[in-house]
N, CA, C and O atoms as a Maestro MAE file, in Angstrom:
{
 s_m_m2io_version
 :::
 2.0.0
}

f_m_ct {
 s_m_title
 :::
 protein
 m_atom[204] {
  # First column is atom index #
  i_m_mmod_type
  r_m_x_coord
  r_m_y_coord
  r_m_z_coord
  i_m_residue_number
  s_m_chain_name
  s_m_pdb_residue_name
  s_m_pdb_atom_name
  i_m_atomic_number
  :::
  1 25 -16.931 23.277 28.218 1 A "MET " " N  " 7
  2 3 -18.126 23.468 29.031 1 A "MET " " CA " 6
  3 2 -17.990 24.884 29.799 1 A "MET " " C  " 6
  4 15 -16.929 25.355 30.209 1 A "MET " " O  " 8
  5 25 -19.152 25.416 29.904 2 A "ASN " " N  " 7
  6 3 -19.185 26.729 30.582 2 A "ASN " " CA " 6
  7 2 -19.350 26.383 32.086 2 A "ASN " " C  " 6
  8 15 -19.568 25.227 32.446 2 A "ASN " " O  " 8
  9 25 -19.237 27.442 32.973 3 A "GLY " " N  " 7
  10 3 -19.189 27.278 34.398 3 A "GLY " " CA " 6
  11 2 -20.737 26.806 34.892 3 A "GLY " " C  " 6
  12 15 -20.872 25.986 35.800 3 A "GLY " " O  " 8
  13 25 -21.711 27.320 34.303 4 A "THR " " N  " 7
  14 3 -23.054 27.012 34.701 4 A "THR " " CA " 6
  15 2 -23.319 25.517 34.552 4 A "THR " " C  " 6
  16 15 -23.954 24.912 35.415 4 A "THR " " O  " 8
  17 25 -22.835 24.914 33.460 5 A "LEU " " N  " 7
  18 3 -23.078 23.468 33.100 5 A "LEU " " CA " 6
  19 2 -22.226 22.669 34.202 5 A "LEU " " C  " 6
  20 15 -22.695 21.632 34.671 5 A "LEU " " O  " 8
  21 25 -21.062 23.118 34.586 6 A "LEU " " N  " 7
  22 3 -20.297 22.403 35.554 6 A "LEU " " CA " 6
  23 2 -20.863 22.476 36.881 6 A "LEU " " C  " 6
  24 15 -20.744 21.530 37.658 6 A "LEU " " O  " 8
  25 25 -21.474 23.544 37.192 7 A "GLN " " N  " 7
  26 3 -22.242 23.743 38.573 7 A "GLN " " CA " 6
  27 2 -23.376 22.775 38.531 7 A "GLN " " C  " 6
  28 15 -23.586 22.046 39.500 7 A "GLN " " O  " 8
  29 25 -24.111 22.728 37.471 8 A "VAL " " N  " 7
  30 3 -25.344 21.878 37.312 8 A "VAL " " CA " 6
  31 2 -24.896 20.409 37.590 8 A "VAL " " C  " 6
  32 15 -25.528 19.675 38.349 8 A "VAL " " O  " 8
  33 25 -23.807 20.038 36.954 9 A "ALA " " N  " 7
  34 3 -23.231 18.619 37.019 9 A "ALA " " CA " 6
  35 2 -22.745 18.291 38.438 9 A "ALA " " C  " 6
  36 15 -22.866 17.157 38.902 9 A "ALA " " O  " 8
  37 25 -22.185 19.319 39.126 10 A "GLY " " N  " 7
  38 3 -21.694 19.182 40.479 10 A "GLY " " CA " 6
  39 2 -22.899 19.007 41.405 10 A "GLY " " C  " 6
  40 15 -22.881 18.169 42.306 10 A "GLY " " O  " 8
  41 25 -23.866 19.744 41.194 11 A "VAL " " N  " 7
  42 3 -25.083 19.714 42.128 11 A "VAL " " CA " 6
  43 2 -25.811 18.264 41.863 11 A "VAL " " C  " 6
  44 15 -26.216 17.551 42.782 11 A "VAL " " O  " 8
  45 25 -25.906 17.963 40.587 12 A "ALA " " N  " 7
  46 3 -26.544 16.597 40.367 12 A "ALA " " CA " 6
  47 2 -25.754 15.439 40.926 12 A "ALA " " C  " 6
  48 15 -26.337 14.455 41.382 12 A "ALA " " O  " 8
  49 25 -24.384 15.540 40.900 13 A "THR " " N  " 7
  50 3 -23.613 14.449 41.538 13 A "THR " " CA " 6
  51 2 -23.858 14.469 43.032 13 A "THR " " C  " 6
  52 15 -24.052 13.397 43.605 13 A "THR " " O  " 8
  53 25 -23.863 15.600 43.702 14 A "VAL " " N  " 7
  54 3 -24.039 15.674 45.080 14 A "VAL " " CA " 6
  55 2 -25.385 15.114 45.521 14 A "VAL " " C  " 6
  56 15 -25.452 14.420 46.536 14 A "VAL " " O  " 8
  57 25 -26.458 15.396 44.787 15 A "LEU " " N  " 7
  58 3 -27.821 15.019 44.915 15 A "LEU " " CA " 6
  59 2 -27.996 13.482 44.853 15 A "LEU " " C  " 6
  60 15 -28.629 12.818 45.673 15 A "LEU " " O  " 8
  61 25 -27.355 13.019 43.779 16 A "LEU " " N  " 7
  62 3 -27.354 11.442 43.512 16 A "LEU " " CA " 6
  63 2 -26.566 10.796 44.584 16 A "LEU " " C  " 6
  64 15 -26.955 9.710 45.015 16 A "LEU " " O  " 8
  65 25 -25.499 11.348 45.058 17 A "MET " " N  " 7
  66 3 -24.764 10.717 46.227 17 A "MET " " CA " 6
  67 2 -25.527 10.704 47.505 17 A "MET " " C  " 6
  68 15 -25.502 9.723 48.248 17 A "MET " " O  " 8
  69 25 -26.229 11.824 47.779 18 A "LEU " " N  " 7
  70 3 -27.085 11.778 48.961 18 A "LEU " " CA " 6
  71 2 -28.318 10.851 48.835 18 A "LEU " " C  " 6
  72 15 -28.764 10.293 49.837 18 A "LEU " " O  " 8
  73 25 -28.887 10.678 47.583 19 A "LEU " " N  " 7
  74 3 -29.809 9.689 47.400 19 A "LEU " " CA " 6
  75 2 -29.318 8.320 47.636 19 A "LEU " " C  " 6
  76 15 -29.998 7.493 48.242 19 A "LEU " " O  " 8
  77 25 -28.127 8.067 47.157 20 A "PHE " " N  " 7
  78 3 -27.591 6.715 47.393 20 A "PHE " " CA " 6
  79 2 -27.444 6.449 48.893 20 A "PHE " " C  " 6
  80 15 -27.860 5.414 49.415 20 A "PHE " " O  " 8
  81 25 -26.852 7.401 49.538 21 A "VAL " " N  " 7
  82 3 -26.622 7.149 51.028 21 A "VAL " " CA " 6
  83 2 -27.990 6.968 51.734 21 A "VAL " " C  " 6
  84 15 -28.156 6.093 52.583 21 A "VAL " " O  " 8
  85 25 -28.966 7.831 51.350 22 A "ALA " " N  " 7
  86 3 -30.281 7.712 52.041 22 A "ALA " " CA " 6
  87 2 -30.984 6.385 51.789 22 A "ALA " " C  " 6
  88 15 -31.684 5.858 52.653 22 A "ALA " " O  " 8
  89 25 -30.781 5.860 50.585 23 A "ILE " " N  " 7
  90 3 -31.409 4.447 50.210 23 A "ILE " " CA " 6
  91 2 -30.605 3.487 51.054 23 A "ILE " " C  " 6
  92 15 -31.224 2.648 51.709 23 A "ILE " " O  " 8
  93 25 -29.301 3.526 51.103 24 A "TRP " " N  " 7
  94 3 -28.481 2.620 51.898 24 A "TRP " " CA " 6
  95 2 -28.793 2.599 53.329 24 A "TRP " " C  " 6
  96 15 -28.869 1.521 53.919 24 A "TRP " " O  " 8
  97 25 -28.993 3.805 53.974 25 A "VAL " " N  " 7
  98 3 -29.397 3.853 55.350 25 A "VAL " " CA " 6
  99 2 -30.758 3.235 55.627 25 A "VAL " " C  " 6
  100 15 -30.979 2.554 56.628 25 A "VAL " " O  " 8
  101 25 -31.707 3.523 54.640 26 A "TRP " " N  " 7
  102 3 -33.031 2.975 54.732 26 A "TRP " " CA " 6
  103 2 -33.092 1.439 54.658 26 A "TRP " " C  " 6
  104 15 -33.832 0.773 55.382 26 A "TRP " " O  " 8
  105 25 -32.249 0.912 53.718 27 A "VAL " " N  " 7
  106 3 -32.289 -0.564 53.602 27 A "VAL " " CA " 6
  107 2 -31.600 -1.130 54.844 27 A "VAL " " C  " 6
  108 15 -32.083 -2.169 55.292 27 A "VAL " " O  " 8
  109 25 -30.625 -0.642 55.418 28 A "TRP " " N  " 7
  110 3 -29.954 -1.172 56.498 28 A "TRP " " CA " 6
  111 2 -30.502 -0.885 57.877 28 A "TRP " " C  " 6
  112 15 -29.956 -1.305 58.897 28 A "TRP " " O  " 8
  113 25 -31.655 -0.120 57.869 29 A "HIS " " N  " 7
  114 3 -32.379 0.163 59.159 29 A "HIS " " CA " 6
  115 2 -32.866 -1.101 59.805 29 A "HIS " " C  " 6
  116 15 -33.412 -2.013 59.185 29 A "HIS " " O  " 8
  117 25 -32.625 -1.092 61.116 30 A "THR " " N  " 7
  118 3 -32.985 -2.400 61.854 30 A "THR " " CA " 6
  119 2 -34.423 -2.736 61.802 30 A "THR " " C  " 6
  120 15 -34.746 -3.905 62.016 30 A "THR " " O  " 8
  121 25 -35.300 -1.869 61.550 31 A "GLY " " N  " 7
  122 3 -36.692 -2.117 61.538 31 A "GLY " " CA " 6
  123 2 -37.085 -2.955 60.408 31 A "GLY " " C  " 6
  124 15 -38.173 -3.529 60.443 31 A "GLY " " O  " 8
  125 25 -36.316 -3.074 59.430 32 A "HIS " " N  " 7
  126 3 -36.571 -3.880 58.122 32 A "HIS " " CA " 6
  127 2 -36.113 -5.339 58.324 32 A "HIS " " C  " 6
  128 15 -36.477 -6.186 57.508 32 A "HIS " " O  " 8
  129 25 -35.316 -5.682 59.393 33 A "LYS " " N  " 7
  130 3 -34.795 -6.955 59.436 33 A "LYS " " CA " 6
  131 2 -35.878 -8.125 59.526 33 A "LYS " " C  " 6
  132 15 -35.631 -9.215 59.009 33 A "LYS " " O  " 8
  133 25 -37.009 -7.899 60.150 34 A "PRO " " N  " 7
  134 3 -37.928 -9.036 60.110 34 A "PRO " " CA " 6
  135 2 -38.640 -9.279 58.705 34 A "PRO " " C  " 6
  136 15 -39.083 -10.379 58.374 34 A "PRO " " O  " 8
  137 25 -38.696 -8.226 57.979 35 A "LYS " " N  " 7
  138 3 -39.228 -8.400 56.625 35 A "LYS " " CA " 6
  139 2 -38.214 -9.087 55.672 35 A "LYS " " C  " 6
  140 15 -38.549 -9.961 54.872 35 A "LYS " " O  " 8
  141 25 -36.924 -8.614 55.822 36 A "TYR " " N  " 7
  142 3 -35.878 -9.250 54.996 36 A "TYR " " CA " 6
  143 2 -35.640 -10.704 55.457 36 A "TYR " " C  " 6
  144 15 -35.311 -11.541 54.616 36 A "TYR " " O  " 8
  145 25 -35.793 -11.044 56.761 37 A "ASP " " N  " 7
  146 3 -35.622 -12.439 57.085 37 A "ASP " " CA " 6
  147 2 -36.776 -13.299 56.522 37 A "ASP " " C  " 6
  148 15 -36.541 -14.431 56.100 37 A "ASP " " O  " 8
  149 25 -38.035 -12.769 56.510 38 A "ARG " " N  " 7
  150 3 -39.140 -13.471 55.881 38 A "ARG " " CA " 6
  151 2 -38.950 -13.632 54.476 38 A "ARG " " C  " 6
  152 15 -39.312 -14.681 53.946 38 A "ARG " " O  " 8
  153 25 -38.404 -12.683 53.786 39 A "LEU " " N  " 7
  154 3 -38.138 -12.726 52.353 39 A "LEU " " CA " 6
  155 2 -37.083 -13.676 51.987 39 A "LEU " " C  " 6
  156 15 -37.141 -14.317 50.938 39 A "LEU " " O  " 8
  157 25 -36.059 -13.787 52.878 40 A "ALA " " N  " 7
  158 3 -34.910 -14.719 52.695 40 A "ALA " " CA " 6
  159 2 -35.383 -16.171 52.838 40 A "ALA " " C  " 6
  160 15 -34.834 -17.075 52.208 40 A "ALA " " O  " 8
  161 25 -36.454 -16.392 53.711 41 A "ARG " " N  " 7
  162 3 -36.930 -17.829 53.871 41 A "ARG " " CA " 6
  163 2 -37.944 -18.168 52.822 41 A "ARG " " C  " 6
  164 15 -38.323 -19.338 52.768 41 A "ARG " " O  " 8
  165 25 -38.405 -17.334 52.025 42 A "MET " " N  " 7
  166 3 -39.406 -17.640 51.006 42 A "MET " " CA " 6
  167 2 -39.101 -18.850 50.105 42 A "MET " " C  " 6
  168 15 -39.935 -19.732 49.901 42 A "MET " " O  " 8
  169 25 -37.841 -18.847 49.568 43 A "PRO " " N  " 7
  170 3 -37.636 -20.078 48.718 43 A "PRO " " CA " 6
  171 2 -37.712 -21.349 49.396 43 A "PRO " " C  " 6
  172 15 -38.150 -22.329 48.794 43 A "PRO " " O  " 8
  173 25 -37.300 -21.425 50.675 44 A "MET " " N  " 7
  174 3 -37.280 -22.642 51.348 44 A "MET " " CA " 6
  175 2 -38.798 -23.030 51.704 44 A "MET " " C  " 6
  176 15 -39.204 -24.188 51.610 44 A "MET " " O  " 8
  177 25 -39.566 -21.996 52.107 45 A "ASP " " N  " 7
  178 3 -40.950 -22.238 52.408 45 A "ASP " " CA " 6
  179 2 -41.720 -22.785 51.146 45 A "ASP " " C  " 6
  180 15 -42.534 -23.699 51.282 45 A "ASP " " O  " 8
  181 25 -41.455 -22.221 49.921 46 A "ASP " " N  " 7
  182 3 -42.022 -22.577 48.789 46 A "ASP " " CA " 6
  183 2 -41.721 -24.127 48.478 46 A "ASP " " C  " 6
  184 15 -42.574 -24.903 48.049 46 A "ASP " " O  " 8
  185 25 -40.485 -24.441 48.737 47 A "ALA " " N  " 7
  186 3 -40.014 -25.828 48.365 47 A "ALA " " CA " 6
  187 2 -40.819 -26.793 49.274 47 A "ALA " " C  " 6
  188 15 -41.227 -27.846 48.784 47 A "ALA " " O  " 8
  189 25 -41.064 -26.499 50.540 48 A "GLU " " N  " 7
  190 3 -41.671 -27.384 51.458 48 A "GLU " " CA " 6
  191 2 -43.156 -27.541 51.060 48 A "GLU " " C  " 6
  192 15 -43.699 -28.632 51.232 48 A "GLU " " O  " 8
  193 25 -43.810 -26.539 50.555 49 A "ASP " " N  " 7
  194 3 -45.238 -26.578 50.103 49 A "ASP " " CA " 6
  195 2 -45.355 -27.495 48.930 49 A "ASP " " C  " 6
  196 15 -46.436 -28.072 48.810 49 A "ASP " " O  " 8
  197 25 -44.403 -27.730 48.025 50 A "ARG " " N  " 7
  198 3 -44.570 -28.510 46.927 50 A "ARG " " CA " 6
  199 2 -44.376 -30.009 47.234 50 A "ARG " " C  " 6
  200 15 -44.774 -30.835 46.412 50 A "ARG " " O  " 8
  201 25 -43.794 -30.391 48.360 51 A "GLN " " N  " 7
  202 3 -43.545 -31.877 48.602 51 A "GLN " " CA " 6
  203 2 -44.747 -32.530 49.155 51 A "GLN " " C  " 6
  204 15 -44.732 -33.734 49.414 51 A "GLN " " O  " 8
  :::
 }
 m_bond[203] {
  # First column is bond index #
  i_m_from
  i_m_to
  i_m_order
  :::
  1 1 2 1
  2 2 3 1
  3 3 4 2
  4 3 5 1
  5 5 6 1
  6 6 7 1
  7 7 8 2
  8 7 9 1
  9 9 10 1
  10 10 11 1
  11 11 12 2
  12 11 13 1
  13 13 14 1
  14 14 15 1
  15 15 16 2
  16 15 17 1
  17 17 18 1
  18 18 19 1
  19 19 20 2
  20 19 21 1
  21 21 22 1
  22 22 23 1
  23 23 24 2
  24 23 25 1
  25 25 26 1
  26 26 27 1
  27 27 28 2
  28 27 29 1
  29 29 30 1
  30 30 31 1
  31 31 32 2
  32 31 33 1
  33 33 34 1
  34 34 35 1
  35 35 36 2
  36 35 37 1
  37 37 38 1
  38 38 39 1
  39 39 40 2
  40 39 41 1
  41 41 42 1
  42 42 43 1
  43 43 44 2
  44 43 45 1
  45 45 46 1
  46 46 47 1
  47 47 48 2
  48 47 49 1
  49 49 50 1
  50 50 51 1
  51 51 52 2
  52 51 53 1
  53 53 54 1
  54 54 55 1
  55 55 56 2
  56 55 57 1
  57 57 58 1
  58 58 59 1
  59 59 60 2
  60 59 61 1
  61 61 62 1
  62 62 63 1
  63 63 64 2
  64 63 65 1
  65 65 66 1
  66 66 67 1
  67 67 68 2
  68 67 69 1
  69 69 70 1
  70 70 71 1
  71 71 72 2
  72 71 73 1
  73 73 74 1
  74 74 75 1
  75 75 76 2
  76 75 77 1
  77 77 78 1
  78 78 79 1
  79 79 80 2
  80 79 81 1
  81 81 82 1
  82 82 83 1
  83 83 84 2
  84 83 85 1
  85 85 86 1
  86 86 87 1
  87 87 88 2
  88 87 89 1
  89 89 90 1
  90 90 91 1
  91 91 92 2
  92 91 93 1
  93 93 94 1
  94 94 95 1
  95 95 96 2
  96 95 97 1
  97 97 98 1
  98 98 99 1
  99 99 100 2
  100 99 101 1
  101 101 102 1
  102 102 103 1
  103 103 104 2
  104 103 105 1
  105 105 106 1
  106 106 107 1
  107 107 108 2
  108 107 109 1
  109 109 110 1
  110 110 111 1
  111 111 112 2
  112 111 113 1
  113 113 114 1
  114 114 115 1
  115 115 116 2
  116 115 117 1
  117 117 118 1
  118 118 119 1
  119 119 120 2
  120 119 121 1
  121 121 122 1
  122 122 123 1
  123 123 124 2
  124 123 125 1
  125 125 126 1
  126 126 127 1
  127 127 128 2
  128 127 129 1
  129 129 130 1
  130 130 131 1
  131 131 132 2
  132 131 133 1
  133 133 134 1
  134 134 135 1
  135 135 136 2
  136 135 137 1
  137 137 138 1
  138 138 139 1
  139 139 140 2
  140 139 141 1
  141 141 142 1
  142 142 143 1
  143 143 144 2
  144 143 145 1
  145 145 146 1
  146 146 147 1
  147 147 148 2
  148 147 149 1
  149 149 150 1
  150 150 151 1
  151 151 152 2
  152 151 153 1
  153 153 154 1
  154 154 155 1
  155 155 156 2
  156 155 157 1
  157 157 158 1
  158 158 159 1
  159 159 160 2
  160 159 161 1
  161 161 162 1
  162 162 163 1
  163 163 164 2
  164 163 165 1
  165 165 166 1
  166 166 167 1
  167 167 168 2
  168 167 169 1
  169 169 170 1
  170 170 171 1
  171 171 172 2
  172 171 173 1
  173 173 174 1
  174 174 175 1
  175 175 176 2
  176 175 177 1
  177 177 178 1
  178 178 179 1
  179 179 180 2
  180 179 181 1
  181 181 182 1
  182 182 183 1
  183 183 184 2
  184 183 185 1
  185 185 186 1
  186 186 187 1
  187 187 188 2
  188 187 189 1
  189 189 190 1
  190 190 191 1
  191 191 192 2
  192 191 193 1
  193 193 194 1
  194 194 195 1
  195 195 196 2
  196 195 197 1
  197 197 198 1
  198 198 199 1
  199 199 200 2
  200 199 201 1
  201 201 202 1
  202 202 203 1
  203 203 204 2
  :::
 }
}
C-alpha cells in the first residue's frame, strides 16, 4: 500500500470512531430518558390492551 491510501484509511478510521462516540453520547443524553422509558413499557401496554 502506498502512503496516501494509508492516510485515507487512518482518516476514515478516526471519522468512524468520532461518529460512534457522537451516536453514543446522543443515545445516552438524559433528555431521551422519557422516550426510552415509554418505549420500554410498550410491550406491557400492548399486552394489557388485548385482555
